[in-house]
Z-matrix of the N, CA and C atoms (Angstrom, degrees):
N
C 1 1.446
C 2 1.531 1 108.71
N 3 1.305 2 115.88 1 138.19
C 4 1.456 3 121.37 2 179.06
C 5 1.515 4 109.55 3 -135.42
N 6 1.301 5 115.10 4 152.30
C 7 1.459 6 121.71 5 169.92
C 8 1.516 7 105.42 6 -126.86
N 9 1.331 8 115.65 7 121.04
C 10 1.451 9 117.54 8 -178.11
C 11 1.519 10 111.47 9 -155.06
N 12 1.326 11 114.58 10 165.84
C 13 1.452 12 121.26 11 -178.78
C 14 1.526 13 109.29 12 -136.60
N 15 1.320 14 114.63 13 148.20
C 16 1.460 15 121.42 14 174.85
C 17 1.526 16 108.52 15 -125.45
N 18 1.319 17 114.11 16 151.41
C 19 1.463 18 120.51 17 173.28
C 20 1.524 19 106.63 18 -139.91
N 21 1.312 20 116.77 19 121.71
C 22 1.461 21 122.22 20 -178.10
C 23 1.532 22 111.81 21 52.61
N 24 1.342 23 116.37 22 39.41
C 25 1.454 24 121.91 23 176.51
C 26 1.520 25 115.80 24 80.64
N 27 1.339 26 117.76 25 1.08
C 28 1.471 27 121.25 26 179.41
C 29 1.525 28 109.72 27 -114.88
N 30 1.329 29 114.39 28 152.69
C 31 1.462 30 119.10 29 174.64
C 32 1.520 31 108.57 30 -61.83
N 33 1.317 32 115.63 31 133.18
C 34 1.458 33 119.90 32 -178.17
C 35 1.522 34 108.94 33 -157.05
N 36 1.314 35 116.85 34 133.33
C 37 1.458 36 120.60 35 -179.89
C 38 1.517 37 112.51 36 93.49
N 39 1.308 38 115.28 37 -162.53
C 40 1.466 39 122.98 38 -173.87
C 41 1.526 40 111.26 39 -76.96
N 42 1.346 41 115.53 40 136.36
C 43 1.460 42 122.35 41 178.19
C 44 1.518 43 109.97 42 -130.88
N 45 1.332 44 115.16 43 143.60
C 46 1.473 45 122.78 44 172.95
C 47 1.522 46 107.68 45 -137.14
N 48 1.323 47 115.83 46 148.38
C 49 1.457 48 121.31 47 171.25
C 50 1.521 49 107.10 48 -141.13
N 51 1.340 50 116.04 49 157.69
C 52 1.461 51 121.10 50 -173.91
C 53 1.516 52 111.15 51 -130.61
N 54 1.328 53 115.61 52 150.03
C 55 1.464 54 121.89 53 171.17
C 56 1.531 55 108.07 54 -66.38
N 57 1.310 56 117.67 55 164.97
C 58 1.475 57 121.76 56 179.81
C 59 1.531 58 112.11 57 -63.21
N 60 1.351 59 116.96 58 -19.89
C 61 1.465 60 120.36 59 178.55
C 62 1.530 61 112.63 60 -86.71
N 63 1.339 62 116.89 61 4.44
C 64 1.461 63 121.18 62 178.01
C 65 1.513 64 115.20 63 90.00
N 66 1.322 65 117.22 64 -6.40
C 67 1.472 66 121.34 65 178.20
C 68 1.528 67 109.09 66 -78.94
N 69 1.338 68 117.66 67 150.91
C 70 1.466 69 119.42 68 -179.30
C 71 1.522 70 112.55 69 -64.27
N 72 1.326 71 116.51 70 143.86
C 73 1.462 72 124.07 71 176.78
C 74 1.530 73 109.37 72 -104.57
N 75 1.317 74 116.72 73 -48.96
C 76 1.462 75 121.00 74 173.55
C 77 1.521 76 110.37 75 -154.48
N 78 1.328 77 114.72 76 160.71
C 79 1.458 78 123.22 77 174.74
C 80 1.520 79 106.90 78 -144.08
N 81 1.324 80 116.30 79 132.95
C 82 1.452 81 118.75 80 179.30
C 83 1.513 82 112.40 81 -179.59
N 84 1.308 83 115.10 82 -177.06
C 85 1.461 84 121.80 83 -176.40
C 86 1.519 85 112.08 84 -119.68
N 87 1.315 86 113.80 85 148.33
C 88 1.450 87 122.05 86 171.77
C 89 1.520 88 108.27 87 -115.30
N 90 1.313 89 114.85 88 148.05
C 91 1.453 90 121.84 89 174.55
C 92 1.531 91 106.82 90 -134.88
N 93 1.312 92 115.81 91 116.95
C 94 1.472 93 121.26 92 -178.65
C 95 1.532 94 112.50 93 53.94
N 96 1.334 95 116.52 94 41.18
C 97 1.454 96 121.81 95 175.88
C 98 1.513 97 115.84 96 84.02
N 99 1.338 98 118.08 97 3.20
C 100 1.468 99 121.56 98 -178.16
C 101 1.525 100 110.40 99 -124.17
N 102 1.354 101 115.07 100 143.77
C 103 1.470 102 119.40 101 175.09
C 104 1.512 103 108.36 102 -59.04
N 105 1.337 104 114.85 103 133.68
C 106 1.459 105 119.45 104 -177.19
C 107 1.527 106 109.20 105 -153.58
N 108 1.319 107 116.93 106 132.49
C 109 1.456 108 120.99 107 179.36
C 110 1.518 109 112.19 108 91.76
N 111 1.322 110 116.21 109 -162.09
C 112 1.464 111 122.70 110 -176.27
C 113 1.524 112 111.54 111 -71.40
N 114 1.344 113 115.50 112 132.71
C 115 1.463 114 122.94 113 174.83
C 116 1.523 115 108.67 114 -128.34
N 117 1.328 116 115.09 115 146.10
C 118 1.463 117 122.11 116 175.66
C 119 1.528 118 108.06 117 -128.98
N 120 1.324 119 116.05 118 134.74
C 121 1.463 120 123.01 119 177.89
C 122 1.521 121 107.78 120 -120.63
N 123 1.334 122 116.57 121 142.33
C 124 1.458 123 121.83 122 -173.02
C 125 1.522 124 111.93 123 -122.80
N 126 1.342 125 114.93 124 151.00
C 127 1.463 126 121.18 125 169.09
C 128 1.526 127 108.42 126 -72.34
N 129 1.331 128 116.89 127 164.22
C 130 1.465 129 120.70 128 -179.43
C 131 1.532 130 112.98 129 -65.61
N 132 1.338 131 117.20 130 -15.46
C 133 1.470 132 119.99 131 176.69
C 134 1.527 133 111.76 132 -86.32
N 135 1.348 134 117.00 133 3.27
C 136 1.460 135 121.30 134 176.82
C 137 1.513 136 115.01 135 90.31
N 138 1.331 137 117.10 136 -1.66
C 139 1.464 138 120.97 137 -179.83
C 140 1.526 139 110.33 138 -86.39
N 141 1.319 140 115.13 139 143.78
C 142 1.461 141 121.22 140 -179.26
C 143 1.522 142 110.84 141 -60.84
N 144 1.340 143 116.36 142 132.65
C 145 1.466 144 121.85 143 179.31
C 146 1.531 145 111.24 144 -106.04
N 147 1.337 146 116.68 145 -55.87
C 148 1.465 147 122.49 146 178.92
C 149 1.513 148 109.73 147 -131.14
N 150 1.308 149 115.01 148 151.26
C 151 1.449 150 121.50 149 176.14
C 152 1.523 151 106.79 150 -146.02
N 153 1.329 152 116.60 151 125.33
C 154 1.452 153 118.98 152 -179.84
C 155 1.514 154 112.06 153 -175.91
N 156 1.307 155 114.45 154 -174.81
C 157 1.458 156 121.37 155 -172.54
C 158 1.522 157 112.68 156 -111.99
N 159 1.314 158 113.85 157 146.62
C 160 1.460 159 122.61 158 172.52
C 161 1.524 160 108.59 159 -117.27
N 162 1.315 161 114.18 160 148.98
C 163 1.457 162 121.23 161 172.10
C 164 1.518 163 106.12 162 -136.74
N 165 1.322 164 116.60 163 116.28
C 166 1.473 165 121.57 164 -179.09
C 167 1.529 166 112.25 165 51.79
N 168 1.343 167 116.10 166 48.62
C 169 1.466 168 124.45 167 174.66
C 170 1.532 169 114.35 168 76.24
N 171 1.316 170 119.27 169 -2.54
C 172 1.460 171 123.10 170 179.39
C 173 1.535 172 110.16 171 -107.02
N 174 1.339 173 115.91 172 139.94
C 175 1.470 174 118.53 173 172.78
C 176 1.520 175 108.29 174 -58.49
N 177 1.319 176 115.30 175 137.89
C 178 1.457 177 119.71 176 -173.42
C 179 1.534 178 109.54 177 -146.12
N 180 1.315 179 115.99 178 132.81
C 181 1.460 180 119.65 179 174.15
C 182 1.520 181 113.93 180 78.99
N 183 1.301 182 114.82 181 -146.90
C 184 1.462 183 123.96 182 -171.84
C 185 1.527 184 111.72 183 -80.68
N 186 1.350 185 116.40 184 132.36
C 187 1.458 186 123.28 185 176.65
C 188 1.524 187 109.58 186 -129.71
N 189 1.322 188 115.34 187 150.43
C 190 1.465 189 121.99 188 176.99
C 191 1.525 190 109.14 189 -128.00
N 192 1.336 191 115.84 190 145.71
C 193 1.464 192 121.97 191 174.23
C 194 1.518 193 107.77 192 -123.09
N 195 1.332 194 116.32 193 135.83
C 196 1.460 195 121.95 194 -176.51
C 197 1.522 196 111.37 195 -115.98
N 198 1.320 197 116.06 196 156.45
C 199 1.457 198 123.09 197 -178.62
C 200 1.523 199 111.49 198 -69.45
N 201 1.336 200 115.82 199 144.50
C 202 1.461 201 123.37 200 176.98
C 203 1.527 202 111.83 201 -75.83
N 204 1.296 203 116.72 202 -35.63
C 205 1.464 204 121.45 203 -170.01
C 206 1.503 205 112.06 204 -70.66
N 207 1.347 206 115.42 205 134.10
C 208 1.462 207 122.11 206 -175.40
C 209 1.519 208 112.05 207 -55.63
N 210 1.325 209 117.40 208 -41.10
C 211 1.460 210 119.74 209 -177.49
C 212 1.525 211 112.00 210 -66.46
N 213 1.330 212 116.55 211 -17.87
C 214 1.457 213 120.43 212 178.80
C 215 1.527 214 111.67 213 -111.95
N 216 1.328 215 116.45 214 19.92
C 217 1.452 216 120.06 215 -178.09
C 218 1.526 217 111.14 216 -51.66
N 219 1.309 218 114.26 217 137.28
C 220 1.459 219 122.97 218 -178.45
C 221 1.514 220 112.21 219 65.35
N 222 1.342 221 117.25 220 19.07
C 223 1.445 222 121.50 221 174.35
C 224 1.518 223 108.64 222 -89.70
N 225 1.305 224 115.80 223 114.84
C 226 1.451 225 121.56 224 -179.88
C 227 1.530 226 108.02 225 -70.64
N 228 1.338 227 116.83 226 122.99
C 229 1.459 228 119.29 227 -178.95
C 230 1.531 229 111.73 228 -109.11
N 231 1.324 230 116.61 229 -14.83
C 232 1.461 231 118.49 230 -178.27
C 233 1.528 232 109.48 231 -158.81
N 234 1.318 233 115.96 232 139.20
C 235 1.447 234 122.37 233 172.94
C 236 1.517 235 107.08 234 -125.51
N 237 1.299 236 117.18 235 139.88
C 238 1.460 237 118.35 236 175.69
C 239 1.512 238 109.98 237 -149.71
N 240 1.304 239 114.42 238 155.53
C 241 1.458 240 122.25 239 -178.54
C 242 1.528 241 108.39 240 -122.71
N 243 1.309 242 116.44 241 126.86
C 244 1.472 243 121.08 242 -178.40
C 245 1.504 244 110.77 243 -109.69
Protein backbone atom coordinates (compact mmCIF):
# COMPACT_ATOMS: atom_id res chain seq x y z
CA UNK A 1 0.00 0.00 0.00
CA UNK A 2 1.26 3.46 -0.86
CA UNK A 3 0.08 7.00 -0.43
CA UNK A 4 1.60 9.44 -2.85
CA UNK A 5 1.05 12.51 -4.96
CA UNK A 6 2.31 13.74 -8.31
CA UNK A 7 2.37 17.20 -9.82
CA UNK A 8 3.22 17.67 -13.49
CA UNK A 9 4.57 14.10 -13.60
CA UNK A 10 6.95 14.53 -10.64
CA UNK A 11 6.68 13.35 -7.07
CA UNK A 12 5.28 16.20 -5.02
CA UNK A 13 3.74 16.41 -1.56
CA UNK A 14 3.38 13.79 1.15
CA UNK A 15 4.42 10.18 0.47
CA UNK A 16 4.09 6.97 2.49
CA UNK A 17 5.07 3.39 1.71
CA UNK A 18 4.59 0.19 3.71
CA UNK A 19 6.33 -3.14 4.23
CA UNK A 20 4.45 -6.21 2.95
CA UNK A 21 3.30 -6.83 6.56
CA UNK A 22 1.44 -3.50 6.58
CA UNK A 23 3.92 -1.70 8.83
CA UNK A 24 5.23 1.69 7.65
CA UNK A 25 8.43 1.73 5.56
CA UNK A 26 8.86 5.48 5.14
CA UNK A 27 6.99 8.76 5.41
CA UNK A 28 8.10 12.05 3.94
CA UNK A 29 7.62 14.87 1.47
CA UNK A 30 8.74 15.60 -2.04
CA UNK A 31 9.08 19.02 -3.57
CA UNK A 32 9.48 19.24 -7.35
CA UNK A 33 10.47 15.57 -7.56
CA UNK A 34 13.08 15.69 -4.76
CA UNK A 35 12.97 14.58 -1.12
CA UNK A 36 12.54 17.69 0.97
CA UNK A 37 11.77 18.28 4.65
CA UNK A 38 11.31 15.74 7.44
CA UNK A 39 11.54 12.03 6.56
CA UNK A 40 11.06 8.98 8.77
CA UNK A 41 12.22 5.45 7.92
CA UNK A 42 11.04 2.35 9.80
CA UNK A 43 12.21 -1.18 10.51
CA UNK A 44 9.97 -4.00 9.26
CA UNK A 45 8.65 -4.41 12.82
CA UNK A 46 7.16 -0.89 12.59
CA UNK A 47 9.66 0.77 14.92
CA UNK A 48 11.29 4.03 13.91
CA UNK A 49 14.77 3.56 12.41
CA UNK A 50 15.88 6.99 11.12
CA UNK A 51 14.44 10.45 11.36
CA UNK A 52 15.91 13.48 9.63
CA UNK A 53 15.71 16.16 7.01
CA UNK A 54 16.32 16.32 3.29
CA UNK A 55 16.97 19.37 1.18
CA UNK A 56 16.85 18.91 -2.59
CA UNK A 57 17.25 15.10 -2.31
CA UNK A 58 20.32 15.33 -0.02
CA UNK A 59 20.38 14.52 3.70
CA UNK A 60 20.58 17.82 5.49
CA UNK A 61 20.91 18.89 9.10
CA UNK A 62 20.13 16.82 12.17
CA UNK A 63 19.47 13.05 11.91
CA UNK A 64 18.64 10.43 14.53
CA UNK A 65 19.00 6.63 14.45
CA UNK A 66 16.97 4.39 16.75
CA UNK A 67 17.43 0.84 18.03
CA UNK A 68 15.75 -2.08 16.24
CA UNK A 69 15.20 -4.17 19.35
CA UNK A 70 11.76 -3.97 20.95
CA UNK A 71 13.14 -3.68 24.47
CA UNK A 72 15.05 -0.59 23.37
CA UNK A 73 12.26 0.93 21.30
CA UNK A 74 12.63 4.67 20.92
CA UNK A 75 16.17 4.41 22.28
CA UNK A 76 18.31 6.88 20.40
CA UNK A 77 21.55 5.13 19.47
CA UNK A 78 23.11 7.73 17.19
CA UNK A 79 22.79 11.41 16.37
CA UNK A 80 24.53 13.06 13.48
CA UNK A 81 24.53 16.36 11.67
CA UNK A 82 25.11 16.59 7.91
